[in-house]
MITIKE-843696 format. One record per atom (N, C-alpha, C): x, y, z. Coordinates in steps of 0.2 Angstrom, whole numbers, plus 5000, padded with zeros to 4 digits. Atoms other than C-alpha are relative to their C-alpha. Example, Ala and Ser with C-alpha at 12.3 -4.5 7.8 and 13.67 -1.06 7.14 Angstrom:
2
500449945000/506249785039/500450065000/499649944999/506849955036/499650055003/
END
This chain:
748
500150065003/535749045014/499349994997/500750015002/534249005003/499649955004/500450054996/532748925012/499949944996/500150065003/532448745009/499350004997/500650015004/531148694997/499449975004/500550024997/529448665004/499849934998/500150075002/528848485005/499349994997/500650005003/527148534998/500150004992/500050015007/526848484980/499650054996/500549955003/525548624977/500450064997/499649945003/526248754965/499750075003/500249944997/526148934971/499650044995/500549965005/524749044964/500350074998/499849935002/525049204954/499550055004/500449954997/524349364961/499350004997/500749995002/522449384961/499849934996/500350065003/522249204955/499649965005/500550034995/521349144971/499350034999/500749985001/519449154971/499950065005/500149944996/518749314978/499849995007/500250014994/517949234993/500649985005/499450024996/519649154999/500450065001/499649945000/520549314995/499750055005/500349964995/519349415006/500149985007/499950024994/519449305020/500749975002/499250014999/521349275018/500049925002/499950074999/521149085017/500449974994/499650035005/522148965007/499549984994/500550025005/521448924990/500449974994/499750045005/521848804976/499850024993/500249975007/521048904962/499749954996/500450055004/520048754956/499450034997/500549975003/518748794944/499449944999/500349934999/517248814945/500050025007/500049984993/517348814964/500749975003/499450034997/518948794974/499849965006/500150054995/519148664987/499850035007/500249974994/519048785002/499250025000/500749985001/517348854996/499549945000/500550065000/516648674993/500049975007/500050034993/517148615010/499550045005/500549964996/516248765018/499349994998/500750015003/514748745007/499749935003/500350074998/514548555012/499950015008/500249994992/514648615031/499450045001/500749964999/513248735028/499449964999/500650035002/512048625019/499949945004/500150064996/512348485032/499550015006/500549984995/511248585044/499450024997/500749985003/509348605040/500050075001/500049935000/509048785035/499450025005/500649974996/507948895047/499450014996/500649995004/506148935042/500150064996/500049945004/506049055028/500650014996/499349995003/507849025022/500249944997/499850065004/508548915009/500850004999/499350015002/510348855007/500250024993/499849995007/511348914992/500049934996/500050075004/511248774978/500749984998/499350025002/513148784975/500450055004/499649964997/514648854983/500150074998/499949935002/514849044983/500750024999/499349995002/516449044974/500050034993/499949975007/516949164960/500750035000/499349985001/518449234952/500050074996/499949945004/519049394944/499849984993/500250025007/518349404926/500649994996/499450015005/519449344912/500150074996/499749945003/520449484904/499650014994/500449995006/519349564891/499349985000/500750024999/517749494897/499750025006/500249974994/517049614910/499349985002/500750024998/515549514916/500050005008/500050004993/514949534934/500149935003/499850074998/515649394944/499549965004/500550044996/514049354954/499449984995/500450035004/513149304938/500149934999/499950075001/512749124936/500349984993/499750025007/513749034922/499549994995/500550015005/512148984913/499750074998/500249945002/511649164913/500550044996/499549975004/513249224907/500049974993/500050035007/513149104892/499450034996/500649975004/511349164888/500150074998/499949935002/511849344889/500450014994/499549995005/513349324878/499649984993/500350025006/512249224865/499550064998/500549955002/510949364865/500450064998/499749955002/512249494863/500349994993/499750015007/513049404848/499450004995/500649995005/511249394840/499950074999/500249935001/511049574843/500550034996/499549985005/512749614835/499949984993/500150025007/512349514820/499450044997/500649965002/510649604819/500250074998/499849935001/511549774820/500450004993/499650005006/512749714806/499650004994/500450015005/511349664795/499650074999/500449945000/510349824799/500550064996/499649955003/511849934794/500150004993/500050015008/511849864776/499450024997/500649985003/510049904773/499750065004/500349954996/509750054785/499750054995/500349945004/509550184771/499349984997/500650025003/508050084764/499450005005/500650014995/507050084780/499750065002/500449944998/505750204787/500350025007/499849984993/506150304802/499450005005/500650014996/504350274809/499949935001/500050074999/504450104817/499349985001/500750034999/502849994817/500049995008/500150014993/502149964834/500349945003/499850074997/502649784837/500850005000/499250004999/504549834835/500250055005/499849964994/504449954850/500449965005/499550044996/505949894861/499749985007/500350034994/505649794877/500450045006/499749974993/506349824895/500750025000/499449974999/507949874901/500649974997/499450045003/509049744892/500350044995/499749975006/509349844876/500250075003/499949934997/509250014886/500650005004/499450004996/510549964898/500749994996/499450015004/511749904885/500250064997/499949935002/511550074877/500450045005/499849954995/511850164893/500749985002/499350024997/513350064899/500550004994/499550005005/514250054882/500150074998/499949935002/514050234878/500250045005/499849954994/514350304895/499550055001/500549954999/512750404894/499449975001/500750024999/510950384899/499749994993/500450015006/509750324885/499550064999/500449945001/508650454877/499349995004/500649994996/507150514887/500149975007/499950024993/507850454903/500150065005/499949944996/507950564918/500750035000/499349985000/509850574917/500350024994/499749985007/509950624899/500150075000/499749934999/510950784898/499850034993/500149965006/510450824880/499549974996/500650025004/509250794866/500349954994/499750045005/510450704854/499949925001/500150075000/510350514850/500749975000/499450034999/511850414856/500049934997/499950075003/512350274845/500449965004/499650044996/512950124854/500649974998/499450035001/514650044855/499949935002/500150074998/514749854855/500449995007/499750014994/515149804873/499749935003/500350064996/514949644884/499950015007/500049994993/514849734900/499250005002/500750014998/513249684909/499950025007/500149984993/512549764925/499449965003/500650044996/511249714938/499450014996/500749995003/509849784927/500049954994/500050055005/510349664913/499849935003/500250064997/510349524925/499349995002/500850004998/508649574931/499649984995/500550015006/507949584914/499949934998/500050075003/508349404910/499449965004/500550034996/507149354925/499450045001/500549964999/505949494924/499349974999/500750035001/504049454925/499850014992/500350005007/503749514907/500449964995/499750055004/504949384901/499649954998/500450065002/503549264900/499650024993/500349985006/502949364885/500549994994/499550005005/504549334876/500249934998/499850075002/505349184866/500649995004/499450024996/506949104871/500550055000/499449955000/508049254866/499850055005/500249954995/507049364878/499950074996/500049945004/506949494864/499550004994/500550015005/505349504854/500250024993/499849985006/506149604840/500449964996/499550055003/507449474837/499649944997/500450055003/506049354832/499750024994/500349975006/505449464818/500549994994/499650005006/506149424801/500350074998/499849935003/507249574796/499950055005/500249954995/506849654813/500650055001/499649944999/507649824816/499950035007/500249984993/507249834835/500550065003/499649954997/508849934840/499950074997/500049945003/508750064827/499350035001/500749984999/506850074830/500050045007/500049974994/507150114848/500350075000/499649935001/508450254844/499650054997/500449955004/507250334831/499350015003/500749994997/505650314841/499950045006/500049964994/506150394857/499749965006/500250044995/505450254867/500549995006/499650014994/506050244885/500249935001/499850075000/507150084885/499949975006/500150034994/506850064903/499349975002/500750035000/505050024900/499949934997/500150065004/504349854895/499850024993/500249985007/503949834877/499250025000/500749975001/502249904871/499549965003/500650054998/501149754873/500049985007/499950024993/501849704890/499850065004/500249944996/501649884896/499250015000/500750005000/499849884890/499649955005/500350044995/499549734900/500050025007/500049974993/500149814916/499650065001/500549945000/499149974912/499349975001/500750034999/497549864911/499949975007/500050034993/497949774927/500050065005/500049944995/498249944936/499350035000/500749974999/496550014931/499549955002/500550054997/495649854935/500149995007/499950034994/496449814951/500250055006/499849964995/497149964960/499550045002/500549964997/495950044972/500250075002/499749934997/497050204976/500150054994/499849955004/498050294963/499750004993/500350005006/497050244948/499550064999/500549945000/495750384953/500350064997/499649945002/497050514948/499950014992/499950005007/497150474929/499349994996/500550015005/495850494915/500149944996/499850075003/495750314909/499950014992/500050005008/495050344891/500550044997/499549965004/496250484886/500749975002/499450034998/497650394895/500149944995/499950065004/497350234885/500150034992/499949975007/497150344869/500750024999/499449975001/498750434872/500649945000/499550055001/499750264873/500049984993/500050025007/499350244855/500450054996/499649955003/500350404851/500749984999/499350015001/502150414845/500350025007/499749984994/503250414860/500350075001/499849935000/503950584855/499550055000/500549965000/502250654854/499950045007/500049974993/502050784869/499449985004/500650034997/500350704873/500149935003/499950074998/501150534876/500150005007/499950004993/501150484894/500750015003/499349984998/502650544904/500249935003/499750064998/503850404908/500049995007/500150014992/503750434927/499449975002/500650034998/501950394927/500049934998/500050075003/502250234916/500449965005/499650044996/503550174928/499649995007/500450004994/502450214943/499449954999/500550055001/501050114935/500349935000/499750075000/502249964932/500149985007/499950024993/502749964950/499349985004/500650014996/500949974957/499749944997/500350065003/500249844944/500449935002/499650064999/501649724949/499749965006/500250044994/500749684965/499449954998/500550055002/499449594955/500249954995/499850045006/500349524940/500849985001/499350024999/502249504946/500049935002/499950074998/502849324948/500749995003/499350014997/504549364956/500050045007/500049964993/504049414974/500249955005/499850044994/504849344990/499750045006/500349984994/503949375006/500349985006/499650024994/504949375022/499549985006/500450014994/504149315039/499650065003/500349944997/503849485045/499550044995/500549975005/502749525029/500450054995/499649965004/504149625020/500049964993/500050035007/503949595001/500650024996/499549985004/505349594989/499849984992/500250015007/504849624971/500550044995/499549975004/506349654959/499750044994/500349965005/505249714945/499750065002/500349944997/504349834956/500550055002/499449954997/505949904964/500450034994/499649975006/506749934947/499650064998/500449945002/505250044942/499950055005/500049954994/505150124959/500650055000/499449965000/506950184957/500050044994/500149955005/506550254940/499650055001/500549954998/505050344946/500450055005/499749964996/506150414960/500550054996/499549965003/507450474948/499750064996/500449955004/506150574938/499850055006/500249954995/505550654955/500650045002/499449964998/507350704960/500250054994/499849955005/507650784943/499550055000/500449955000/506050874944/500150055006/499849964995/506450934961/500550054999/499449955002/508051014954/499850054995/500149965006/507351084938/499350034999/500749975001/505451104940/499749974993/500350025006/505251014923/499549955001/500550055000/503650924920/499749995007/500150014993/503150954937/499349975002/500750034999/501250904936/500049934999/500050075001/501450734928/500449965005/499650044996/502850694939/499750005007/500450004994/501750744954/499549945000/500550065000/500450624948/500449935001/499650064999/501850494947/500249995007/499850004993/502350534965/499449985004/500650034997/500550504970/499949934999/500150075001/500450334962/500549965004/499450034996/502150294970/499850005008/500149994993/501550354987/499449945002/500550064998/499950234987/500349934999/499650075000/501150094982/500349995006/499750014994/502150124997/499649995006/500550014994/500650135008/499749935000/500250075001/500049965001/500549955002/499450044998/501749895004/500250015007/499949994993/501749955022/500750035001/499349974999/503350055020/499950075003/500249944996/502950185033/500450065000/499649945000/504450295033/499950044993/500149975007/504250325014/499350034999/500749985000/502350345016/500050075003/500149944996/502550485029/500450064996/499649955003/503950575019/499750024994/500349995007/503050565002/499350045002/500649974998/501450625011/500150085001/499849934999/502250785017/500350034993/499849985006/503150805000/499550024995/500649985005/501550804990/499650065002/500449944998/500650925000/500450074999/499649945001/502051045000/500150024992/500049985007/502251034981/499450024997/500649985002/500451054978/499850075001/500249934998/500251214987/500350054995/499749955005/501451314975/499650004993/500450015007/500451244960/499350035001/500749974999/498851324967/499549955000/500550055001/497951164967/499550015006/500449994994/497151214984/499550064999/500449945002/496251364975/499449974996/500650025005/494451354967/500350004993/499850015007/494751294949/500749985000/499350025000/496551244954/500450054997/499649945003/497151414948/499950065004/500149934997/497451584956/500350054996/499749945003/497751744947/500550045004/499649964996/498551814962/500849985000/499350025000/500451824962/500249984993/499850025007/500551804943/500750034998/499449985001/502151904943/500649965002/499550044997/503051764951/500049944996/500050065004/503451644937/500249945003/499850064997/503551464941/499749985006/500350024993/502551474957/499349974999/500650035001/500951404949/499949984993/500150035007/500251314934/499550054996/500549965004/499351404920/499349985001/500750024999/497451404920/499949934996/500150065003/496751234915/499750014992/500249985007/496551224896/499349974998/500650035002/494951114896/499749975006/500450034994/493651024907/500449945003/499650064998/494750864907/500650025004/499449984996/496350954913/499850035007/500249974994/495351044926/499849955005/500350064996/494550884933/500649965002/499450044998/496250794933/500450045005/499649964995/497050934943/499649995007/500450014994/495550924956/500249935003/499950074998/495750734957/500749995003/499350004998/497650754959/500050035007/500049964994/497350874973/499749965006/500450034995/496050774982/500349935002/499650074998/497050604981/500650025004/499549984995/498450704989/499750015007/500349994994/497350765003/499749945003/500250064998/496550595005/500649965003/499450044997/498250515007/500350035006/499849974993/498750645020/499649985005/500550014994/497150615030/500149925002/499950074998/497450425030/500649985003/499450024996/499250415035/500050045006/500049964994/498850545049/499549975005/500550034996/497550425057/500349995007/499750024994/498750385071/500050065005/500049944996/498550565078/500550054998/499549955003/499850655067/499650064997/500349945003/499550835062/500049994992/500050005007/498950855044/500450054996/499549965004/500050925030/499650074998/500449945002/498651055025/499450005004/500649994996/497351125036/499450014996/500650005004/495551115030/499850084999/500149935001/495451305032/500450034994/499649985006/496751315018/499849974993/500350035006/495751215005/499450034998/500649975003/494651304994/499849964993/500150045006/494651174980/499349975000/500750034999/492851114976/500149924999/499950075000/492550924977/500049984993/500050025007/492850824961/499349984998/500650035003/491450764949/500049935001/500150075000/490750594948/500549974995/499650045004/491850464940/499749994993/500350005006/490550444926/500150064996/500049945003/490550624922/500850024998/499349995001/492450634923/500349964993/499850045005/492750484911/499750014993/500449995006/491450534899/500050074997/500049935002/491850714897/499450045000/500649975001/490150774901/500050085001/499949924999/490750954905/499550035004/500549974996/489550984918/500350055005/499749954996/489751134930/500349975006/499650034994/490951114945/499549985005/500350024994/490451034961/499850065004/500249944996/489451164971/500349995008/499850014993/490151084987/500850005001/499350004997/491851114996/500049995007/499950014993/492551095013/499650055005/500349954996/491751255019/499250004999/500850015000/489951195014/499849975007/500250024994/489051185030/499749935001/500350075000/488051025026/500349954995/499650045004/489450945017/499949925001/500050074998/489250785026/499349975001/500750024999/487350775027/499650014994/500349995006/486850835010/500449974994/499650035006/487350734994/499650014994/500449995006/486650814978/500149944995/500050055004/486250674966/500550004994/499649995006/487150744951/500750015002/499349994998/488750764961/500149945006/499950064995/488750594971/500149944997/499950075002/489450424968/500449975006/499750034995/490350304978/500750035002/499449974999/492050384976/499950065004/500149934997/491450554982/499749985008/500250024994/490550464997/500649985004/499450024997/492250385001/500450055002/499649944999/493150545000/499750045006/500349974994/491950625012/500149975006/499950044994/492050485024/500850015003/499349994998/493950505024/500150075003/499949934997/493850695027/499750005006/500350004993/492650665041/500449975005/499550034995/493950545049/500550055001/499549954999/495150685046/499850055006/500349954995/494050805057/500149975007/499950034993/494150675071/500750015002/499349994998/496050675070/500150075002/499949934998/496050865070/499850015007/500349984994/494950875085/500449975006/499650034995/495950745095/500750045001/499349975000/497650825091/500050075003/500149934998/497051005094/499850005008/500250004993/496150955111/500649985004/499550024996/497750875117/500650055000/499449965001/498951005111/500250045006/499849964994/498851125126/499649985006/500350034994/497951015138/500549985005/499550024995/498850985154/499849935004/500250074997/497850825159/499749964995/500250055004/497250675151/499349985002/500750024999/495350615149/500049945004/500150074997/494750475160/499349984998/500750025002/493250365157/499550025005/500549984996/492350445171/499750074998/500149935002/492250615162/499549994994/500550005006/490950665149/500250044995/499749965006/491650715132/499550054997/500549965003/489950795127/500050075003/499949934998/490450945138/500650044997/499549975004/491950985127/499750044994/500249965006/491651125114/500149964993/499950035007/491251045097/499949935000/500150075000/491150865103/499449974998/500650025002/489350845102/499850004993/500249995007/489150915085/500449954995/499650055004/490550805078/499849935001/500350064999/489850655086/499449984997/500750005003/488150685079/500149984992/499850015007/488950685061/500349934999/499650065000/490150545064/499649935001/500350064998/489150415073/499349984996/500750015004/487450435063/499950044994/500349965005/487150585053/500349994993/499750015006/488350555039/499749944996/500250065004/487850375035/499250004999/500749995001/485950415038/499850044994/500249965005/486050545025/500249974993/499850035007/486650425011/499350004996/500650015004/485450434996/499849925000/500350075000/484350274995/500449954996/499650055004/485350194981/500749995002/499350004998/486950214990/500049975008/500050024993/486450135007/500249935001/499750074999/487049955003/500750005000/499350014999/488749895006/500450004993/499650005006/489249894987/500149934998/499950075002/489149704986/499349984997/500650025004/487949634973/499649945003/500450054997/486549514978/500349934999/499750065002/487349374969/500749995003/499350004998/489049414977/500550004994/499550015005/489849424960/500450074999/499649935001/490449614961/500050045006/499949954994/490949744973/500250074998/499849945000/491049924974/500450025006/499549994995/492649954984/499950075004/500149934997/492350144987/499450005004/500650004996/490550114993/500149965006/499950044995/491049975004/500450045006/499649974996/492450085012/499650065003/500449944998/491250235013/499549985006/500450024994/490150135025/500349985006/499650034994/491450065037/500550065003/499549954998/492650215038/499650055006/500349974994/491350315049/500049975006/500050044994/491250175061/500750005003/499350004997/493150175063/500150075003/500049934997/493050365066/499750005006/500450004994/491750335079/500449975006/499650034995/492950215088/500550055002/499549964999/494350335087/499850065005/500249944996/493350485094/499849985007/500350024993/492550385109/500449955004/499750054996/493750255114/500450025007/499749984993/494650365128/499550005006/500549994995/492950375137/499649945002/500450064998/492350195139/500049995007/500050014993/491750155156/499549945001/500450054999/491049985160/499650005007/500449994994/490450035177/499450045000/500549955001/489350165170/499549974995/500550035005/487750085162/499750054995/500249945005/487350255154/500550024996/499449975003/489050275146/499850004992/500150005007/488750335128/500649984996/499450015004/490550315122/500049924999/500050075001/490350125126/499549984995/500550015005/488750115116/500350014993/499849985007/489550205101/500549954998/499450045002/491150095101/499749934998/500350065001/490149935103/499649994993/500450005006/488949975089/500450014994/499549995006/490350035077/500349934999/499750065001/491249875080/499649944997/500450055002/489749765077/499850024992/500149985007/489449865060/500649984996/499450025003/491249835055/500049924999/500050085000/491049645059/499549984995/500650025004/489349635050/500250014992/499849995007/490149715034/500549954998/499550055002/491549595034/499749934999/500450065000/490349445037/499650004993/500450005006/489349505022/500549994994/499550015005/490949505011/500249935000/499850075000/491449335017/499549954998/500550045003/489849265011/500149984993/499950015007/490449284994/500749974998/499450025002/491949224984/500550064997/499749945002/492549404981/500750005004/499350004997/494449434984/500050075004/500049944996/494549554999/500750034999/499449975001/496349594994/499950064995/500149945004/495549714981/499750065004/500349944996/494849824995/500650055001/499649954998/495649984999/500449985006/499650024994/497149955011/499850035007/500249974994/496350075023/499549955004/500450044997/495149935027/500349965006/499750044994/496449845038/500050055006/500049954994/496450005049/499449995004/500650014997/494649985052/499949945003/500050064996/494749805056/500450005006/499649994994/496149845068/499650045006/500349964995/495149975077/499449965003/500550044997/493649855079/500349955004/499750054996/494749725085/500350025007/499849974994/495449845098/499550005005/500650004996/493749865105/499849935003/500250074998/493449675105/500549975005/499550024995/495049645115/499950035007/500249974993/494549765129/499449975002/500650034998/492849685129/500249935003/499750064998/493749515130/500350005007/499749994993/494749575145/499550015005/500649984995/493149635154/499749935001/500350064999/492349465152/500549955004/499550044996/493949375158/500050025008/500049974993/493949485174/499449985003/500650024996/492149445178/499849934999/500050075000/492349265174/499449974995/500550025004/491049255160/500349964994/499750045005/491849115149/499649994994/500450015006/490449095137/500050064996/499949955004/490449265131/500750024998/499349995002/492249275132/500249964994/499950045005/492349135120/499750024993/500249975006/491249215108/500450064997/499649945002/492249375108/500749984997/499450035003/493849275105/499949984993/500150025007/493049205089/499950064996/500049945004/492649385083/500750034999/499349975000/494449445087/500349964995/499650045005/495149295077/499750014993/500349995006/493949325063/500350074997/499749945003/494649505061/500849994999/499350025001/496449435063/500149964993/500050035006/496049315049/499950044994/500149955006/495449455038/500650044999/499449975001/497049545041/500549964997/499550055003/498149395037/499849994993/500250015006/497149365022/500250054995/499849945004/497349535016/500850014999/499249995000/499249525020/500349954995/499750045005/499449395006/500150044994/499949955005/499349544994/500450065002/499749944997/499849685005/500349995007/499750014993/501049685020/499650045005/500449964995/499849815028/499649955005/500450054996/498749675034/500449965005/499650044995/500149565041/500350055006/499749964995/500949715050/499450025005/500549994995/499249765058/499849955004/500150064995/498949595064/500549995005/499550004995/500649595072/499950055006/500149954995/500249755081/499449985004/500550024997/498649675086/500249945005/499850054996/499549525093/500450035006/499649974994/500649635104/499550035005/500549974996/499049715111/499649945004/500350064997/498349535115/500449975005/499650044996/499749485125/499749995007/500350004993/498849525142/499449955000/500650044999/497249435138/500249934998/499850075001/498149285131/500349975006/499750034993/499049265148/499449995005/500550004995/497449295157/499449954999/500550045002/496249185148/500049935002/500050074998/495749005153/499949964993/500150045007/495448955134/500649964999/499550045001/496548815129/500450034994/499649985006/497048885112/499650074997/500449945002/496249065111/500150034993/499949975007/497049115095/499849964994/500350045005/496248975086/499249995001/500750004999/494449005092/499750044995/500449975005/493249045078/500350014994/499649995007/494549045064/499649964995/500350045005/493648995048/500449944998/499750065002/493948815043/500350004993/499849995007/494148865025/499750064997/500249945003/493949015014/499350014998/500749985001/492249095012/499549955004/500450044996/491548985026/499950035006/500249974994/490649035041/500049945005/499950064995/490948865050/500650025004/499449984995/492048905065/500149955005/499850054995/492848805078/499550005006/500449994994/491748875092/499349994999/500850015002/490048855083/499849934999/500250075001/489948665084/499849985007/500150034994/489148565097/500349935000/499650065000/489648395102/499949954994/500150045006/488948315086/500350024994/499649975006/489948425075/499650044995/500449965004/488448515068/500150075001/499949934999/488648695065/499350035002/500749984997/487248775076/499950074998/500249935001/487448955072/500550034995/499549965004/488249065058/500350065003/499749954997/489449185063/499750074999/500349945002/488549325054/499450025005/500549984996/487149305066/500249995008/499850004994/488249285081/500050075004/500049934997/487849435093/500650015004/499549994995/489049515104/499849975006/500250044994/489049435121/499350005003/500750004997/487349485126/499550044995/500449985005/485949505114/499450045002/500549964998/484749595125/500150074999/499949935000/484449775124/500250035006/499849974993/485049895137/499550005005/500550004995/483449915145/499949935004/500150074997/483449725149/500549985004/499450024996/485149725157/499950025007/500149984993/485249735176/500350075001/499849934999/485449905182/500650015005/499449994996/486749875195/500649974996/499450025004/488549865188/500349945002/499750064997/489049725200/499649944998/500550065002/487549615193/500149994993/499950015007/488249625175/500549945000/499650065000/488849445176/500650005005/499450004995/489849475192/500550054999/499549955001/490749635188/500450015006/499549994994/492249655199/500050075002/500049934997/492349805210/500650054997/499449965002/494049855203/499950024992/500249985007/493749955186/500649974996/499650025006/494549905170/500550054999/499549955001/496249995169/500150024993/499849985007/496850095154/500549954998/499550045003/497949995143/500350034994/499649975006/499250045130/499749974994/500350035006/498450025113/500450044994/499749975005/499550055098/499550024994/500549985005/498750155084/500149964994/500050045006/498450085067/500750004997/499349995004/500150155060/500550025005/499549984995/500950225076/499949975006/500150034993/501250135092/500050055005/500049954996/500750285102/499350015004/500649984998/498950275106/499949965007/500150034994/498450245124/499250025002/500749994998/496550215129/499849945002/500350054997/495450105138/499349994995/500650015004/494150035126/499749935001/500350074998/492849895128/499350024999/500749995001/490949875128/499649945002/500550064999/489449765132/499550014995/500550005005/488249715119/499450025002/500749984998/486549785119/499950075002/500049934998/487049965124/499650044996/500449955004/485750095119/500450064998/499749945002/486450235109/499750065002/500349944999/485150355114/499950015008/500050004993/485650365132/500350075002/499849944998/485850535140/500750005004/499350014997/487750555145/499950035007/500049974993/488050585164/500450075000/499849934999/488450765169/500750005003/499350004998/490350745170/500450044995/499649965004/491650865164/500649964997/499550045003/492950805152/500750044999/499449975001/494850855152/500349984994/499650015005/496250805141/499849934997/500150065003/496050665128/500749965000/499350045000/497450525131/500149964994/500050055006/497150445114/500750014997/499449995003/498750525107/500550045005/499749974994/499750555123/500850005000/499350015000/501550515117/500250034993/499849975006/502050635103/500749984998/499350025001/503850575104/500149934999/499950075002/503450395100/500449994994/499650015006/504550315087/499549994994/500550015006/503750315070/500549994994/500650055000/503450205060/500249945003/499850064997/503350035068/500349954994/499750055005/504349895059/500049935003/
END
C-alpha cells in the first residue's frame, strides 16, 4: 500500500538544491536565499557568545549554494564582490569589442601607462585559455595565447579586488579602463609584461620602498642599473627577471601593505606578500628543474630568504639557507673573481666569466649575502653550510664604489687574510663591510663552539678556565676588544647622527654584534663565586654595551623596526645575562639591585615587542625570553616584575622604577648602572661578602638559543668586573652551550 502523505506542508527539495553547509553536515535545509533557516539559527547561536580575544564572529551566516548553471563563480565570494567582478568583466569585454574594430590602426609598442596591473587580467587569461600567461614560470611555449571570454574567477581574482595596490586604482580597479580608448588587454599581450605583477607605477612604488627600507636583501642589487632597467621594454633581455620583482614585492609589503593580520603568537598573514612569495617559489622550482636563468633566480631566492627570516618562518629559513649555499658552489661563486677555469669541460657547472665590473661585484655581493645569511641562521650552534676554508672570494667593495661604478681594483682582503678583523683599509671599508666582518667573526665563535663540543665527552663547568683551550685566547682577544678597537676613527660611533635624525643600520649592527658574540663565547664559564672570573666580566660588559646602544637609539624618534632583524638576537643574548644576574641578586636577597636589573630586562623585552610590530622575530624572541624568566618570576618578591622599568611612552626614558615618592624622575635609564657602579678593585674580596652571597653556587639553567631551544649555560654577572683580570689556572673541558644536537628545530 502507498504510504500516507506527510503532515508537513514543506515541499521536497530537488537533488543538490540544499545549501552546501547543510548538505555537508546532513542537516535539514529549507533552501531559503540568501541564507537558509538552519544556517541562520546556527549563526545567531554563535554571535550570542562574545568572541575570544583576537577572533571576530562572521558578519553573516556561512551559507552558500551551488553556482547557477552557466555561471561558475566560486561559492565563497561575497555577493557584492560577485557583482563587482561581473561588472568589471562586462566592461572588459566591451573594451575588447571596441579594440577589435580598431586593432589594425594601433601600434604594437604600448605606452608605459598602459602596462597592465596585477593578477586580475592575467588570471582571466590563464583560467580562460587553460594555459599560463606569457612570461610566467609555467609557460610552456613562446606563443601568445589569445583569451576567451569567461566568467570563471579564482582565488587570485578575488584577492586582486582587495590587494594593497588597489588604492592606486579607480572604482573599476583597472587603470587602463579609465583611459579613453584604452587598449590595456592587447597591450599586455604584445608587451610581454608579467600579468601577475602590479602595474608599472605601483611596482615602482614597491621597488622604491624596498631599497629605502629593507636592511637585508637590497644589498644584493645594483640600485642605479636596476632602476634604469625598469624603464626598458619587458621583452628586453636586460629587463629585471620576474622572480626578482615578485620577491621585491613580497619584501616591500612589510612596510607598505595594508592587508596584514597578526595573530596573538606574532604570526602575520599578508595576502599580497603570500601571492608574490608563491610566484617566486614557482620560478625557483622551474629553475631547479631546468637550470634556466639560474643567477637572477638565485638572487630572488636570497631576497625571499631574508623575507622569511624577517617573518620568523624558521623552517623555511633553514631550508633556504642550505639550498642557497649548495646552489652557489656549482656556480663557482666561492672562487676568487667568482669564476674558475677549472672543469671548463663540464657544461652548466659554472657561470661564464663576469662581463664587466658591475656583474663581478653583483656576484660577489650575492655570494656574501648568502654566506652572511648562513652565519646568522646558524647562531644557535648549527654547522655552517660552507666552511671558511672553502671560501676564496674576496670581500666586496664599498657600497659607494659599487653603485657609482668606480671600477677600482678588487678588495685585497678575504677570509684567509691574517689581519682581516683588525685592519680595515680606508679605500675598502664602509659600514656594510664592517657589519659583514662582525657577522663572520660571530661565525667563527659558532664554529669554535660546535667543533669543541663535537668529540668532547664532557661539558664545561663554570669552575674551568676556557683560556687553556687551544685557540680560545686568540679568538677572545679579537671578539671582546680587538675588532671594535681597530675601527677607523670615523666609524667608531654607533651610526646615529647627533640630532637623531638619521641612522646607519649597518654601522649600528657592526658595533653590537661583537658584544653578542662575546656573550655566546663566554656564557658557559660564568662563575659568581670567583671574583677573578674573566668570563663574567666579558659578559657583563658586553651586556652593558648592548644596553647603552639601545638607550642611545631610544633617545631619538628613529624607527627601530628599520634595524636589521639580527638585532633582536643581540637583545635576547643581553637579556639572558641579565636574567641570570637577576636570579643571583634574588638568591642573595639584594632587592635594590634586583629591581634595577628587572628594569633593564624589561627594557630589552620592550625593544623586542616594539620590533615585533613589524617583524614577528621580535615577538617570538620575547616569548622565548619569557620562558627563560619563569623561574625568577616565581622567586622574586617584586609585586609586578614584568612591569618594572617599562617606558611610559615611546622615546621616553621615564620608567616606573626611577621615580621617588614625589613622582619626579631621579635618574635617566641611560645612566642607570648595572647593580654596582664600583670598579672591581673596590668590591669586597670575599665571595660571601658580596651582598650576602649564599654558599650554594648558582646552578646552570637551560637557556634556549636565539633561534633554537637547545642552549644550556649558566650566565650572569656583577657590575664593575675588571676585564683585565688574570684567569685562574683551571683546565676547561667540553662546552655545554650546545649540548642537545637533537633538539627540535625550529621553535614555533
